[in-house]
N, C-alpha and C positions, 0 to 999 in steps of 0.2 A: 378197756381191754387195757389188762395189765404187761407193760414191758418187761423182759428180761433184761438183767444185768448185760449181757451183750449185744442187744438189740440198743439199750440205752446207749451204750458208748458208741455203737455205729452211727445211731443218731446223732450224738453231741461230736463227734469226730468227722462227719460228712458238713454239718452247719460250720463249723472251725473253718474249714477248707474254703468255704465261701464266703466267710465273713468276720472279721474283729470282734463280733461282738460276743456277748457270755451265752452260755445254753447251760440250762438248771434242769433237770430231771428227779422228780420225787418218786423213789422205789420205796417198796415195802422193804423191812428189816429181813425177813426169812430169805429172799433169792439174795440179798448181800450175803447175808450170812454163808448159804450154801455155796457161791461164786468164791467167797473168800477161803472156804475149807476145802475147794477143789483147786485151787493155785498153791494153797500151802502144801498140798500132799502130791501135786506135779513138781514143787520145787522142792520138797524131801526128796524125791524119787531121782529127780535131776543131780541131785548132790552127791546120791547113795553111787549113782552110776558114772560118777566123775565127769557128767555132761555140763557141770557148772561150776564154776569156780567159789571158794568158798574164802570169803575176807579173812 
């Protein structure tokens, strides 16, 4: 079973709340690229709408 980027984040975030031990998850490149593109698109929209300050 392959984890989505959001699922891997939730897993590692939950693990960090329980312990100071590190958590590592190996993900395929394609889901990471998709997630980054989606985040970049969202940030560009937020900046265009004035919802995010530009440094």
